[in-house]
N, C-alpha and C positions, 0 to 999 in steps of 0.2 A: 240787270238786277233780277234775281229769281223771285218768284212769288213765295209767300210764306208756306211753311210746312203744312199748315191746316188746309190751304187751298189745294196743294199738291196731294195731300192725303185723301181729300174728297174725290179728286179725279182718279186716283189710284184705285179706290174702292169701286167707283163707277165703272172703270175699265174692267176690273176683275169680275164684277157681277155680270156685265154684258158678255164677256168672253165665256164665263161659266154657263150662262143661259143658252148662248148659241152652241156651245160645245155639247151640252146635253141633248139638244135637238139634232145635231149632226149624227150622233150615234145613240139613238134612243134605246135600242135593244140590248146593247152591251155596254160595259163600262160602269161608270158611277151613277148613283141616283142624282136627282136634281139638287138636293141639299149638299151632297158631297161635291158635286161639280162646282157649285157656287162657292163653297168654302175653299176648295183647292185653288181655284182661279183667283179668288180675292186674296188669299194668303200669298200666292206667288206674286201678284201685282204689288202688294204692299211691301213685301220683303225686298224685292228687286228695286222698286221705286224709292223706298227710303234709303237703301244702300247707295243708289245712284245720286240721290239728293245730298246725302252727307259726304259723299266723295266728290261733290261738286262737278259731276258730269253734266254735259249739256243734255237737255231734253229728258228729264227723268220719266216723263210719261211714256216715252218710247221703250225704255227699259222696263217700265211697269207692264206694258203690253207684252213684251217678249217674256218676261217672268211669268205672267199669267198663262200664256200658251205653254211654256215649258213645264210648269207645275201641273197643269191639267193633263198634258201629254204623259208625263211620267206617272201620275197617279192612275190614269186610265190604262196604261200598259201593265202596270204591276197589280192592278186590282181586278183584271178580267178573269172570268172563270174559264177553266180549261175545257 
């Protein structure tokens, strides 16, 4: 039995904030600001995690982690200054 969506949503947001915070400090001189990194990573975690939850995939937290990294990577690549 899977935990409720509220518990899953809490962990998705926590994963997104953690990845966004770490991602900002990996590349401090280029890429997104702190707020943008947190937002992009949290958005990716929630979107992928909720999709995995409603599609009844196992371990939506893993998809949340991968979605967070993916969104953060994509936004950092396309938002860098030339």
